[in-house]
C-alpha positions in Angstrom: 0.0 0.0 0.0 1.2 3.5 -0.9 0.4 6.9 0.5 0.4 10.2 -1.5 0.1 13.2 0.9 -2.4 15.8 -0.1 -3.0 18.6 2.4 -4.8 20.9 0.0 -6.4 20.6 -3.4 -4.2 21.5 -6.4 -4.7 25.1 -7.6 -3.5 25.9 -11.2 -3.3 29.5 -12.3 -4.8 29.8 -15.8 -2.2 30.5 -18.4 0.8 30.1 -16.0 3.3 27.3 -16.4 3.3 25.0 -13.3 5.4 22.0 -12.3 3.0 19.3 -11.1 4.6 17.0 -8.5 3.6 13.7 -6.9 5.1 12.3 -3.7 4.5 8.6 -2.9 5.5 6.8 0.2 5.2 3.2 1.3 2.5 3.1 4.0 5.0 1.8 6.6 8.0 4.1 5.7 9.0 7.7 5.6 11.3 7.1 2.6 10.1 8.6 -0.8 9.2 5.8 -3.2 11.4 5.5 -6.3 9.5 4.9 -9.5 10.8 3.5 -12.8 8.2 5.3 -15.0 5.3 7.7 -14.7 2.6 9.3 -16.8 0.0 11.9 -16.0 -3.4 12.8 -17.6 -5.0 16.1 -16.8 -8.7 16.8 -17.2 -11.0 19.7 -16.9 -14.4 18.0 -16.5 -14.6 15.6 -19.3 -12.1 17.4 -21.5 -8.6 16.0 -21.7 -6.0 18.7 -21.4 -2.9 16.5 -21.2 -3.1 12.8 -22.3 -0.8 10.3 -20.6 2.2 12.6 -20.8 5.5 11.1 -19.7 6.5 12.5 -16.4 10.0 12.8 -14.9 10.8 10.3 -12.1 13.4 10.7 -9.4 15.0 13.7 -7.8 13.1 15.6 -5.1 9.8 13.9 -6.0 8.5 10.5 -7.0 7.3 12.1 -10.2 7.0 15.6 -11.8 5.6 17.1 -14.9 6.0 20.6 -16.4 2.5 21.7 -17.3 2.8 24.5 -19.9 0.7 27.6 -19.4 -0.5 27.3 -22.9 -2.5 24.2 -21.9 -4.8 26.3 -19.7 -4.7 29.7 -21.5 -8.2 30.8 -22.5 -9.9 28.5 -20.0 -12.3 29.8 -17.3 -12.0 29.3 -13.5 -13.5 26.0 -12.5 -13.6 23.4 -9.8 -13.4 20.3 -12.0 -9.6 20.0 -12.5 -8.2 16.5 -12.1 -4.8 14.8 -12.4 -4.6 11.0 -12.9 -1.0 9.6 -12.4 0.2 6.2 -13.3 3.3 5.3 -11.4 5.4 2.2 -12.0 7.0 0.7 -8.9 8.6 -2.7 -8.9 7.1 -3.6 -12.2 3.6 -2.8 -11.0 1.5 0.2 -12.1 -0.2 2.2 -9.3 -2.8 4.9 -10.0 -3.1 8.1 -8.0 -5.4 11.0 -8.5 -5.5 14.6 -7.3 -8.4 17.0 -7.8 -8.2 20.7 -7.8 -9.2 24.1 -9.3 -8.3 26.3 -12.2 -8.0 29.8 -10.8 -7.4 33.3 -12.1 -4.9 34.1 -9.4 -3.2 31.9 -6.8 -3.5 32.5 -3.1 -0.3 33.9 -1.5 0.0 34.0 2.3 1.3 37.2 3.8 3.3 35.9 6.8 7.1 35.9 7.0 9.6 35.1 9.8 9.6 38.8 10.7 5.9 38.7 11.6 6.7 35.9 14.0 9.7 37.7 15.6 7.5 40.7 16.1 5.7 38.7 18.7 8.7 36.8 20.1 12.0 38.5 19.3 14.0 35.6 20.7 12.6 33.1 18.1 15.7 33.7 15.9 17.9 32.4 18.8 15.6 29.5 19.6 15.3 28.2 16.0 16.9 24.7 15.7 20.2 24.6 13.9 18.7 22.3 11.3 16.4 25.1 10.1 17.4 28.4 8.5 13.8 29.8 8.8 10.5 28.9 10.3 9.0 28.3 6.9 7.8 24.7 7.6 5.7 26.0 10.5 4.4 29.0 8.5 3.6 26.8 5.5 1.7 24.3 7.7 -0.2 27.2 9.4 -1.0 28.6 5.9 -2.4 25.2 5.0 -4.6 25.3 8.2 -5.9 28.7 7.1 -6.8 27.5 3.6 -8.4 24.3 4.9 -10.6 26.3 7.3 -11.8 28.6 4.5 -12.5 25.6 2.3 -14.4 23.9 5.0 -16.7 26.9 5.2 -17.2 26.9 1.4 -14.8 29.8 0.8 -12.0 29.5 -1.7 -8.8 31.2 -0.5 -7.8 32.4 -4.0 -11.0 34.5 -4.2 -10.1 36.4 -1.0 -9.1 40.0 -2.0 -7.8 40.9 1.5 -5.2 38.3 2.2 -3.7 40.7 4.8 -6.8 40.1 6.9 -5.7 36.5 7.5 -2.3 37.5 8.8 -3.0 37.4 12.5 -4.7 34.0 12.7 -1.9 32.7 10.5 0.8 34.1 12.8 -0.9 32.7 15.9 -1.3 29.3 14.3 2.4 29.2 13.3 3.4 30.2 16.8 1.2 27.4 18.2 2.9 24.9 16.0 6.4 26.2 16.8 5.9 26.1 20.6 4.2 22.7 20.4 7.3 21.4 18.7 9.6 23.1 21.3 7.6 21.5 24.1 8.0 18.0 22.6 11.7 18.4 22.0 12.7 20.5 25.0 10.0 19.7 27.6 9.8 23.1 29.1 6.3 23.6 30.5 6.1 27.2 29.5 6.2 26.2 25.8 3.1 24.0 26.3 1.3 27.0 27.8 2.4 29.3 24.9 1.3 26.6 22.4 -2.2 26.3 24.0 -2.5 30.1 24.3 -1.7 30.7 20.6 -3.9 27.9 19.4 -6.8 29.5 21.2 -5.9 32.9 19.8 -5.7 31.5 16.3 -9.2 30.0 16.6 -10.6 33.3 18.0 -9.0 35.5 15.4 -10.1 33.3 12.5 -13.7 33.3 13.8 -13.9 37.1 13.6 -11.8 37.7 10.4 -13.3 40.1 7.9 -12.4 40.4 4.2 -13.9 41.1 0.7 -14.5 38.0 -1.4 -14.8 37.7 -5.2 -18.1 35.7 -5.2 -18.8 36.6 -8.9 -15.2 35.6 -9.8 -14.7 38.8 -11.9 -11.1 39.3 -10.7 -11.9 42.9 -9.6 -13.4 44.4 -6.6 -17.0 45.5 -7.2 -18.5 48.5 -5.4 -20.8 46.3 -3.5 -18.1 43.9 -2.2 -17.8 44.2 1.6 -20.6 46.7 1.9 -22.9 44.4 3.9 -22.4 41.6 6.3 -24.0 38.3 7.0 -25.0 36.7 10.2 -22.0 34.4 10.5 -18.5 34.8 12.1 -17.0 35.2 8.6 -17.7 38.5 6.8 -18.3 38.0 3.1 -20.1 39.5 0.2 -22.9 36.8 0.0 -23.7 33.2 0.6 -21.5 30.3 -0.6 -21.4 29.3 -4.3 -23.6 26.2 -3.9 -22.9 24.9 -7.4 -19.2 24.7 -6.8 -19.7 23.0 -3.4 -22.7 20.8 -3.9 -20.5 17.7 -4.5 -19.1 18.2 -1.0 -22.5 18.5 0.6 -22.5 22.3 0.8 
């Protein structure tokens, strides 16, 4: 049995060249699986955008493929993007799939290490020698932010005000950092800091406000953000039920 980690759906910017990657691990091992061959087919709905293209195996990933921006140029944003990978391992072919979205613009988090050290100036000195930055924690916290938005039927790449998500992102990253420190150093104060920042992250996320591109025009309309709804999340309107009906939304 093999495992292919997927913390978030794939997002492909329309018209932008993207390297698709696939990581595969044995279920009982942390060692990346080496493949002897790989192909990938890319769909938008029923349309085949790339048909059984030969992918590169080895290196930093089990397999990778350079998707040209010309493949998606002229397409419209959609939620029916799908990759189907065929990976040959030990003479047997294994199939993996990854769903995602074609988007006008990708979501970019707004948190750097400087944002973390603004809260704890000694973090630079506490950072393990094996790390040059706190990027792994920031990235994981960014995944948490995006997953929470997706669970509420909100697509991160449609958020105009990414800055509004900075505070819960910082708090979540600090929670992850101090949780790790607690497990490796065992100082009780780190456990308290981790719990405190986890609670703050939840509280800040619950009250976050931003403008949202519900109509997917790519520009801010005069009405965006002018009225609220009776939920903890301030948006322009209700969720796009067509896009989320398959997920029970």
